[in-house]
Every structure is written in structure tokens, then in C-alpha cells.
GUSEMI-767781 format. One record per residue (C-alpha): residue number from 1; residue in one letter; x, y, z. Coordinates in steps of 0.5 Angstrom, whole numbers. Layout:
+-----+-----+-------+-------+-------+
:   n : res :  east : north :    up :
+-----+-----+-------+-------+-------+
: NUM :   A :     X :     Y :     Z :
...
+-----+-----+-------+-------+-------+
This chain:
+-----+-----+-------+-------+-------+
:   n : res :  east : north :    up :
+-----+-----+-------+-------+-------+
:   1 :   X :   163 :  -110 :   -68 :
:   2 :   X :   162 :  -105 :   -73 :
:   3 :   X :   156 :  -106 :   -79 :
:   4 :   X :   159 :  -106 :   -86 :
:   5 :   X :   157 :  -103 :   -92 :
:   6 :   X :   154 :  -107 :   -98 :
:   7 :   X :   153 :  -102 :  -104 :
:   8 :   X :   148 :   -96 :  -100 :
:   9 :   X :   145 :  -101 :   -95 :
:  10 :   X :   148 :  -103 :   -89 :
:  11 :   X :   148 :  -110 :   -86 :
:  12 :   X :   148 :  -112 :   -79 :
:  13 :   X :   152 :  -118 :   -77 :
:  14 :   X :   148 :  -124 :   -74 :
:  15 :   X :   151 :  -123 :   -67 :
:  16 :   X :   149 :  -116 :   -67 :
:  17 :   X :   142 :  -118 :   -69 :
:  18 :   X :   141 :  -124 :   -64 :
:  19 :   X :   143 :  -118 :   -59 :
:  20 :   X :   138 :  -114 :   -61 :
:  21 :   X :   132 :  -119 :   -61 :
:  22 :   X :   134 :  -121 :   -54 :
:  23 :   X :   134 :  -114 :   -52 :
:  24 :   X :   127 :  -113 :   -55 :
:  25 :   X :   124 :  -120 :   -52 :
:  26 :   X :   127 :  -118 :   -45 :
:  27 :   X :   125 :  -111 :   -45 :
:  28 :   X :   117 :  -112 :   -43 :
:  29 :   X :   119 :  -117 :   -38 :
:  30 :   X :   124 :  -111 :   -35 :
:  31 :   X :   118 :  -106 :   -36 :
:  32 :   X :   114 :  -111 :   -32 :
:  33 :   X :   119 :  -112 :   -26 :
:  34 :   X :   120 :  -104 :   -25 :
:  35 :   X :   112 :  -103 :   -25 :
:  36 :   X :   111 :  -109 :   -20 :
:  37 :   X :   117 :  -106 :   -16 :
:  38 :   X :   114 :   -99 :   -16 :
:  39 :   X :   107 :  -101 :   -15 :
:  40 :   X :   110 :  -105 :    -8 :
:  41 :   X :   113 :   -99 :    -6 :
:  42 :   X :   107 :   -94 :    -7 :
:  43 :   X :   103 :   -99 :    -3 :
:  44 :   X :   108 :   -99 :     3 :
:  45 :   X :   110 :   -92 :     3 :
:  46 :   X :   108 :   -88 :     9 :
:  47 :   X :   108 :   -80 :    10 :
:  48 :   X :   112 :   -79 :    17 :
:  49 :   X :   108 :   -73 :    20 :
:  50 :   X :   114 :   -70 :    24 :
:  51 :   X :   121 :   -73 :    22 :
:  52 :   X :   124 :   -77 :    17 :
:  53 :   X :   128 :   -83 :    18 :
:  54 :   X :   134 :   -86 :    14 :
:  55 :   X :   133 :   -93 :    12 :
:  56 :   X :   140 :   -96 :    13 :
:  57 :   X :   138 :  -102 :     9 :
:  58 :   X :   136 :   -98 :     3 :
:  59 :   X :   130 :  -102 :     2 :
:  60 :   X :   126 :   -96 :     0 :
:  61 :   X :   120 :  -100 :     4 :
:  62 :   X :   116 :   -96 :     9 :
:  63 :   X :   109 :   -99 :    12 :
:  64 :   X :   103 :   -97 :    14 :
:  65 :   X :    99 :   -90 :    13 :
:  66 :   X :    99 :   -86 :    19 :
:  67 :   X :    94 :   -81 :    17 :
:  68 :   X :    94 :   -73 :    18 :
:  69 :   X :   100 :   -70 :    22 :
:  70 :   X :    99 :   -67 :    29 :
:  71 :   X :   103 :   -62 :    33 :
:  72 :   X :   102 :   -66 :    39 :
:  73 :   X :   108 :   -70 :    41 :
:  74 :   X :   105 :   -75 :    45 :
:  75 :   X :   100 :   -77 :    40 :
:  76 :   X :   106 :   -77 :    34 :
:  77 :   X :   110 :   -81 :    38 :
:  78 :   X :   104 :   -86 :    39 :
:  79 :   X :   102 :   -86 :    32 :
:  80 :   X :   109 :   -87 :    29 :
:  81 :   X :   110 :   -93 :    34 :
:  82 :   X :   103 :   -96 :    31 :
:  83 :   X :   106 :   -95 :    24 :
:  84 :   X :   112 :  -100 :    26 :
:  85 :   X :   109 :  -105 :    30 :
:  86 :   X :   106 :  -109 :    25 :
:  87 :   X :   108 :  -114 :    20 :
:  88 :   X :   112 :  -121 :    20 :
:  89 :   X :   119 :  -121 :    24 :
:  90 :   X :   124 :  -127 :    24 :
:  91 :   X :   131 :  -128 :    27 :
:  92 :   X :   134 :  -133 :    22 :
:  93 :   X :   140 :  -129 :    20 :
:  94 :   X :   141 :  -129 :    28 :
:  95 :   X :   141 :  -136 :    28 :
:  96 :   X :   146 :  -137 :    23 :
:  97 :   X :   151 :  -133 :    26 :
:  98 :   X :   150 :  -137 :    33 :
:  99 :   X :   151 :  -143 :    29 :
: 100 :   X :   157 :  -141 :    26 :
: 101 :   X :   160 :  -139 :    33 :
: 102 :   X :   158 :  -146 :    35 :
: 103 :   X :   152 :  -143 :    40 :
: 104 :   X :   146 :  -148 :    41 :
: 105 :   X :   139 :  -146 :    44 :
: 106 :   X :   138 :  -146 :    52 :
: 107 :   X :   144 :  -148 :    55 :
: 108 :   X :   149 :  -147 :    49 :
: 109 :   X :   148 :  -140 :    49 :
: 110 :   X :   145 :  -139 :    43 :
: 111 :   X :   138 :  -137 :    40 :
: 112 :   X :   132 :  -141 :    38 :
: 113 :   X :   129 :  -140 :    31 :
: 114 :   X :   123 :  -135 :    32 :
: 115 :   X :   118 :  -132 :    28 :
: 116 :   X :   113 :  -126 :    30 :
: 117 :   X :   107 :  -124 :    27 :
: 118 :   X :   104 :  -117 :    29 :
: 119 :   X :    97 :  -116 :    26 :
: 120 :   X :    94 :  -109 :    27 :
: 121 :   X :    86 :  -109 :    28 :
: 122 :   X :    83 :  -105 :    22 :
: 123 :   X :    80 :   -99 :    25 :
: 124 :   X :    73 :   -98 :    26 :
: 125 :   X :    69 :   -93 :    23 :
: 126 :   X :    68 :   -89 :    29 :
: 127 :   X :    75 :   -88 :    30 :
: 128 :   X :    77 :   -86 :    23 :
: 129 :   X :    73 :   -80 :    25 :
: 130 :   X :    76 :   -78 :    32 :
: 131 :   X :    81 :   -73 :    32 :
: 132 :   X :    86 :   -78 :    34 :
: 133 :   X :    87 :   -85 :    35 :
: 134 :   X :    86 :   -87 :    42 :
: 135 :   X :    88 :   -94 :    42 :
: 136 :   X :    91 :  -100 :    37 :
: 137 :   X :    89 :  -107 :    38 :
: 138 :   X :    94 :  -112 :    35 :
: 139 :   X :    94 :  -120 :    35 :
: 140 :   X :   101 :  -123 :    36 :
: 141 :   X :   103 :  -130 :    35 :
: 142 :   X :   110 :  -133 :    36 :
: 143 :   X :   112 :  -139 :    33 :
: 144 :   X :   118 :  -144 :    32 :
: 145 :   X :   123 :  -145 :    26 :
: 146 :   X :   119 :  -141 :    21 :
: 147 :   X :   113 :  -146 :    21 :
: 148 :   X :   106 :  -142 :    23 :
: 149 :   X :   103 :  -149 :    25 :
: 150 :   X :   108 :  -149 :    31 :
: 151 :   X :   106 :  -143 :    35 :
: 152 :   X :   108 :  -143 :    42 :
: 153 :   X :   105 :  -136 :    44 :
: 154 :   X :    99 :  -132 :    42 :
: 155 :   X :    98 :  -125 :    45 :
: 156 :   X :    93 :  -119 :    44 :
: 157 :   X :    96 :  -113 :    45 :
: 158 :   X :    93 :  -106 :    46 :
: 159 :   X :    97 :  -100 :    45 :
: 160 :   X :    94 :   -94 :    49 :
: 161 :   X :    95 :   -87 :    47 :
: 162 :   X :    98 :   -83 :    52 :
: 163 :   X :    92 :   -78 :    53 :
: 164 :   X :    88 :   -84 :    54 :
: 165 :   X :    92 :   -88 :    59 :
: 166 :   X :    88 :   -88 :    65 :
: 167 :   X :    94 :   -90 :    69 :
: 168 :   X :    98 :   -84 :    67 :
: 169 :   X :    98 :   -79 :    73 :
: 170 :   X :   101 :   -73 :    68 :
: 171 :   X :    97 :   -73 :    62 :
: 172 :   X :   100 :   -67 :    59 :
: 173 :   X :   107 :   -69 :    59 :
: 174 :   X :   107 :   -76 :    59 :
: 175 :   X :   109 :   -79 :    52 :
: 176 :   X :   110 :   -86 :    54 :
: 177 :   X :   105 :   -91 :    51 :
: 178 :   X :   102 :   -96 :    55 :
: 179 :   X :   102 :  -103 :    52 :
: 180 :   X :    97 :  -108 :    55 :
: 181 :   X :    98 :  -115 :    55 :
: 182 :   X :    93 :  -120 :    54 :
: 183 :   X :    92 :  -128 :    53 :
: 184 :   X :    86 :  -130 :    48 :
: 185 :   X :    80 :  -134 :    50 :
: 186 :   X :    80 :  -142 :    49 :
: 187 :   X :    75 :  -141 :    44 :
: 188 :   X :    79 :  -135 :    40 :
: 189 :   X :    85 :  -138 :    40 :
: 190 :   X :    83 :  -145 :    38 :
: 191 :   X :    79 :  -141 :    32 :
: 192 :   X :    86 :  -137 :    30 :
: 193 :   X :    90 :  -144 :    30 :
: 194 :   X :    86 :  -146 :    25 :
: 195 :   X :    88 :  -141 :    20 :
: 196 :   X :    95 :  -140 :    23 :
: 197 :   X :    98 :  -139 :    16 :
: 198 :   X :    93 :  -134 :    14 :
: 199 :   X :    94 :  -128 :    19 :
: 200 :   X :    90 :  -123 :    15 :
: 201 :   X :    84 :  -127 :    16 :
: 202 :   X :    85 :  -127 :    24 :
: 203 :   X :    81 :  -121 :    25 :
: 204 :   X :    75 :  -123 :    21 :
: 205 :   X :    75 :  -130 :    25 :
: 206 :   X :    76 :  -126 :    32 :
: 207 :   X :    70 :  -122 :    29 :
: 208 :   X :    66 :  -128 :    28 :
: 209 :   X :    68 :  -131 :    34 :
: 210 :   X :    65 :  -125 :    38 :
: 211 :   X :    58 :  -125 :    33 :
: 212 :   X :    57 :  -133 :    35 :
: 213 :   X :    58 :  -131 :    43 :
: 214 :   X :    53 :  -126 :    42 :
: 215 :   X :    48 :  -131 :    38 :
: 216 :   X :    48 :  -126 :    32 :
: 217 :   X :    49 :  -128 :    25 :
: 218 :   X :    52 :  -123 :    19 :
: 219 :   X :    46 :  -123 :    15 :
: 220 :   X :    45 :  -115 :    16 :
: 221 :   X :    45 :  -109 :    12 :
: 222 :   X :    52 :  -106 :    11 :
: 223 :   X :    50 :  -100 :    16 :
: 224 :   X :    48 :  -105 :    21 :
: 225 :   X :    55 :  -109 :    20 :
: 226 :   X :    59 :  -103 :    20 :
: 227 :   X :    56 :  -101 :    27 :
: 228 :   X :    57 :  -108 :    30 :
: 229 :   X :    64 :  -108 :    28 :
: 230 :   X :    65 :  -101 :    32 :
: 231 :   X :    62 :  -105 :    38 :
: 232 :   X :    66 :  -110 :    37 :
: 233 :   X :    72 :  -106 :    37 :
: 234 :   X :    70 :  -102 :    43 :
: 235 :   X :    67 :  -107 :    47 :
: 236 :   X :    67 :  -114 :    44 :
: 237 :   X :    75 :  -115 :    43 :
: 238 :   X :    76 :  -114 :    51 :
: 239 :   X :    71 :  -120 :    52 :
: 240 :   X :    75 :  -125 :    48 :
: 241 :   X :    81 :  -124 :    52 :
: 242 :   X :    84 :  -124 :    59 :
: 243 :   X :    89 :  -119 :    62 :
: 244 :   X :    96 :  -121 :    64 :
: 245 :   X :    96 :  -117 :    71 :
: 246 :   X :   103 :  -113 :    72 :
: 247 :   X :   106 :  -115 :    65 :
: 248 :   X :   104 :  -108 :    62 :
: 249 :   X :   110 :  -105 :    58 :
: 250 :   X :   112 :   -98 :    57 :
: 251 :   X :   114 :   -95 :    50 :
: 252 :   X :   118 :   -89 :    53 :
: 253 :   X :   121 :   -83 :    48 :
: 254 :   X :   126 :   -81 :    54 :
: 255 :   X :   128 :   -89 :    55 :
: 256 :   X :   134 :   -90 :    59 :
: 257 :   X :   140 :   -93 :    56 :
: 258 :   X :   142 :   -97 :    63 :
: 259 :   X :   136 :  -101 :    62 :
: 260 :   X :   138 :  -103 :    55 :
: 261 :   X :   145 :  -105 :    56 :
: 262 :   X :   144 :  -110 :    50 :
: 263 :   X :   144 :  -105 :    45 :
: 264 :   X :   152 :  -104 :    46 :
: 265 :   X :   154 :  -111 :    47 :
: 266 :   X :   158 :  -115 :    42 :
: 267 :   X :   155 :  -122 :    42 :
: 268 :   X :   160 :  -126 :    39 :
: 269 :   X :   166 :  -122 :    41 :
: 270 :   X :   169 :  -121 :    34 :
: 271 :   X :   175 :  -118 :    33 :
: 272 :   X :   175 :  -118 :    26 :
: 273 :   X :   169 :  -120 :    21 :
: 274 :   X :   170 :  -126 :    17 :
: 275 :   X :   168 :  -127 :    10 :
: 276 :   X :   165 :  -134 :    11 :
: 277 :   X :   160 :  -131 :    17 :
: 278 :   X :   153 :  -130 :    15 :
: 279 :   X :   150 :  -124 :    13 :
: 280 :   X :   148 :  -119 :    19 :
: 281 :   X :   145 :  -112 :    19 :
: 282 :   X :   144 :  -111 :    26 :
: 283 :   X :   150 :  -105 :    26 :
: 284 :   X :   146 :  -101 :    21 :
: 285 :   X :   142 :   -97 :    26 :
: 286 :   X :   142 :   -92 :    31 :
: 287 :   X :   139 :   -93 :    38 :
: 288 :   X :   136 :   -86 :    38 :
: 289 :   X :   132 :   -88 :    31 :
: 290 :   X :   129 :   -94 :    35 :
: 291 :   X :   123 :   -95 :    40 :
: 292 :   X :   125 :   -98 :    47 :
: 293 :   X :   120 :  -101 :    52 :
: 294 :   X :   121 :  -104 :    59 :
: 295 :   X :   116 :  -107 :    63 :
: 296 :   X :   112 :  -102 :    68 :
: 297 :   X :   114 :  -107 :    74 :
: 298 :   X :   121 :  -105 :    73 :
: 299 :   X :   127 :  -110 :    73 :
: 300 :   X :   124 :  -114 :    79 :
: 301 :   X :   119 :  -117 :    73 :
: 302 :   X :   112 :  -120 :    74 :
: 303 :   X :   110 :  -127 :    76 :
: 304 :   X :   104 :  -130 :    72 :
: 305 :   X :   101 :  -137 :    71 :
: 306 :   X :   104 :  -140 :    65 :
: 307 :   X :    98 :  -142 :    60 :
: 308 :   X :   101 :  -145 :    54 :
: 309 :   X :   109 :  -146 :    56 :
: 310 :   X :   108 :  -150 :    62 :
: 311 :   X :   100 :  -150 :    64 :
: 312 :   X :    99 :  -149 :    72 :
: 313 :   X :   107 :  -147 :    73 :
: 314 :   X :   109 :  -140 :    76 :
: 315 :   X :   114 :  -136 :    72 :
: 316 :   X :   118 :  -130 :    73 :
: 317 :   X :   118 :  -125 :    67 :
: 318 :   X :   123 :  -120 :    65 :
: 319 :   X :   123 :  -116 :    58 :
: 320 :   X :   125 :  -111 :    54 :
: 321 :   X :   124 :  -109 :    47 :
: 322 :   X :   127 :  -105 :    42 :
: 323 :   X :   124 :  -103 :    35 :
: 324 :   X :   126 :  -100 :    29 :
: 325 :   X :   123 :   -99 :    22 :
: 326 :   X :   126 :  -106 :    20 :
: 327 :   X :   128 :  -110 :    26 :
: 328 :   X :   125 :  -112 :    33 :
: 329 :   X :   129 :  -114 :    39 :
: 330 :   X :   126 :  -118 :    44 :
: 331 :   X :   130 :  -119 :    51 :
: 332 :   X :   124 :  -124 :    54 :
: 333 :   X :   127 :  -128 :    59 :
: 334 :   X :   123 :  -133 :    64 :
: 335 :   X :   125 :  -136 :    71 :
: 336 :   X :   122 :  -141 :    76 :
: 337 :   X :   121 :  -137 :    82 :
: 338 :   X :   119 :  -143 :    86 :
: 339 :   X :   125 :  -147 :    85 :
: 340 :   X :   133 :  -147 :    87 :
: 341 :   X :   138 :  -146 :    81 :
: 342 :   X :   144 :  -151 :    81 :
: 343 :   X :   148 :  -145 :    78 :
: 344 :   X :   147 :  -138 :    79 :
: 345 :   X :   144 :  -133 :    73 :
: 346 :   X :   148 :  -128 :    70 :
: 347 :   X :   151 :  -122 :    75 :
: 348 :   X :   147 :  -117 :    72 :
: 349 :   X :   141 :  -121 :    73 :
: 350 :   X :   142 :  -122 :    80 :
: 351 :   X :   143 :  -115 :    81 :
: 352 :   X :   136 :  -114 :    78 :
: 353 :   X :   133 :  -118 :    84 :
: 354 :   X :   132 :  -124 :    80 :
: 355 :   X :   137 :  -128 :    85 :
: 356 :   X :   139 :  -135 :    84 :
: 357 :   X :   133 :  -138 :    80 :
: 358 :   X :   133 :  -143 :    74 :
: 359 :   X :   132 :  -141 :    67 :
: 360 :   X :   125 :  -143 :    64 :
: 361 :   X :   126 :  -140 :    57 :
: 362 :   X :   130 :  -134 :    54 :
: 363 :   X :   137 :  -133 :    52 :
: 364 :   X :   142 :  -135 :    58 :
: 365 :   X :   147 :  -130 :    55 :
: 366 :   X :   142 :  -124 :    56 :
: 367 :   X :   142 :  -123 :    48 :
: 368 :   X :   136 :  -121 :    45 :
: 369 :   X :   132 :  -125 :    40 :
: 370 :   X :   134 :  -120 :    34 :
: 371 :   X :   128 :  -121 :    29 :
: 372 :   X :   129 :  -118 :    22 :
: 373 :   X :   122 :  -115 :    18 :
: 374 :   X :   120 :  -120 :    13 :
: 375 :   X :   113 :  -117 :    11 :
: 376 :   X :   109 :  -111 :    12 :
: 377 :   X :   101 :  -111 :    14 :
: 378 :   X :    97 :  -105 :    13 :
: 379 :   X :    89 :  -104 :    14 :
: 380 :   X :    85 :  -103 :     8 :
: 381 :   X :    79 :   -98 :     9 :
: 382 :   X :    73 :  -102 :     8 :
: 383 :   X :    68 :   -97 :    11 :
: 384 :   X :    61 :   -97 :     8 :
: 385 :   X :    63 :  -104 :     4 :
: 386 :   X :    61 :  -109 :     9 :
: 387 :   X :    67 :  -112 :     8 :
: 388 :   X :    70 :  -113 :    16 :
: 389 :   X :    77 :  -114 :    18 :
: 390 :   X :    81 :  -113 :    11 :
: 391 :   X :    88 :  -113 :    11 :
: 392 :   X :    94 :  -113 :     6 :
: 393 :   X :   100 :  -117 :     7 :
: 394 :   X :   106 :  -115 :     3 :
: 395 :   X :   113 :  -119 :     3 :
: 396 :   X :   119 :  -114 :     4 :
+-----+-----+-------+-------+-------+
């Protein structure tokens, strides 16, 4: 609507004045929103040392600072992997699609609603001065239905740089990153479960558990506390966990597609997309953009004594992993090696040496749990401040 003239003055109609007032009222809110987005993007931004990855989702969010670049390919691969192996992941959208296709958990061929939280250990003051990072400890929790009070598995992972892996026979050319799996001591797990909904406090609590086990308090100087944090990182963590023998996982830049056949499986056999189907983003990634891992034990898997799932029960574990910037696929299956199954498992499992064994957990159709990133967790440099284990968690 045009303004009309009254003598030499111009009058703006009521509707136009109302629009101007509304815009003037909303402008500060819009500006504040833009500032929040800019701040969040800046916080989660990361500098890639050697290459860039496209973000198919267009979120503009990249997590974790990787530090200075290096010409060492194996070290770059390790640093890139560490930069992504953190945060919260959830398969809620996969569960929606399962139910849409009438797939229920266990025998129904569907997936349980799983949430995974990966919390990296803040680096010690010593490791920050090293030419390259030797390892990265990560606390991991898995729980049902998006409820951190329903944790069914606590683990401690240790990612080891290829150059510092004592198991590597060829330290010059081998770029594979070893991930060692550990269970937590009863005291540590009990303490962390009290703070299950506060993952950014887990390393502080782990440090406190270790201090108590050494009969030492926290009333020391900043320098002494930093030294103790270095000792905790280099020696103390190992005392709070027990290794899962035979369950090491290898992240391999020269991964074999034959060991990750699930990457090219149409899990629902959809011939056409339905407008009422739940949203999915699982086709937006190139396999070459991800990190892929298998168990060092190979296709035969490894037998361990169950602690949390069925205490005292032996379980044959088989696992493959795939990680992208915003997704984490876990093809984890467990079998009962001491029982005779009434029905045969899938053909591909039989060929891999599982034979006729009943499932204990995992997807019966061999489809991995496809978790999508919902947060980034990064460390904050607190060297010299006396603040131990400080982390930042930002929703995606």
C-alpha cells in the first residue's frame, strides 16, 4: 500500500505503521539468534590438517580441535579419527523407520532405541607438549530409549596412534589405529552411574575415584594438581579398568568393503520412497568419506565373559564399525557359544564361522545400529588453572 500525501507531509497508514513496529520489535531477537548460531558454529569449528570433507546435511557443524597439521599420514589419520570419535549419537530415526515397516526389536528384525555417548579424556599438560598425540582415552556409555538412567554398557576405549602401537609389526607403513576395549572397575562404574546424565563430569569423577584409591586429596597447589592429572592420564586410568582380551578393534584407512557389506544394503527393500516415511539421512554419505573398523580377531569374533548383560555368561562377539562426521554405525552382535540354536542364523554369519548359534543381542537381519550425531563434546584447555577434566557439550 502506498503512502498518501496531506499537504507537504506524508502519512503512513495504520497497517504499514504496525508492520514497521513489529519489525523494529523483532530485529533485536533476530540479531540475537544470529549471534547464538555464529557463536555455536565458531565453538564447534575445526581445522582439518590435510583435507576437507563435505557436510551432506549442511549443518555447518564440525567438532573438536585437532591442532597443528602434520606431514605424517598415519598421525593425520589418527588425529582425524579422534576428532570425530566423540559426542552423542542416537538411532531414533532408524527406530521410526523400523516401526513404519512393522519391524520390532529382536526376533522382529528391527532395532532397539540406542543412545551412545563418547566422552574424550582432556589431554594432560605433558601430552600437549609432545610432537604428536600418542593415545586418546574415551569413556563410552550405551543406554536404551534416550534415558541415561538405562545404561546397559559402560566401556573405556583407548585409541592408540599407529606409531605408538606395540602390536604393529611395521610401524612405518601401518596406518591402522588400534582401539583397545576395557570394562570399568566396579567402584568407577558405580560413581559414574550417579552422574549418568552429566557426561561432561565423568572424567572429573574418574579422577576423584583414582585420587581416593591413592589416599590423596585435592587440596594441593595448581602445579601439583596438574602433575597429578598427568600421572592419572599416564598411569591412573589403566588402574581403573580391565582389558577385554581379544576384542581390540582396528580402524583401517585401507578398509576392505567385503568386511562391511552392510554399507550397500537396502535394509527395507524400498522400491519407491513414501511421503509418510520417517526422515532419513543415511544415503547422504560416501563410504570413502568415513572411517571403518573391524575386530582384530577377524570374522570368527572373540568370546568374552559377560559382565553387565548376562553376568557369568560367555558370549561370542562380532563387530564392525563405520563412522562419519555426523553418523556412527555399530554392527555389534552377540551369540551364545554354549547353546545349540533351534534355527540357523543368517547365511553370511554361518560362512564367517559362527555356525549354528542363537543370538544374544544385535540385529537379526545383520543391519547395523545407525546412530546420528546429536551433540559434540570437546575438551577445554585448563592447563595452569587447577580445573581438572573440563569438557564442553554442544547440541547439534
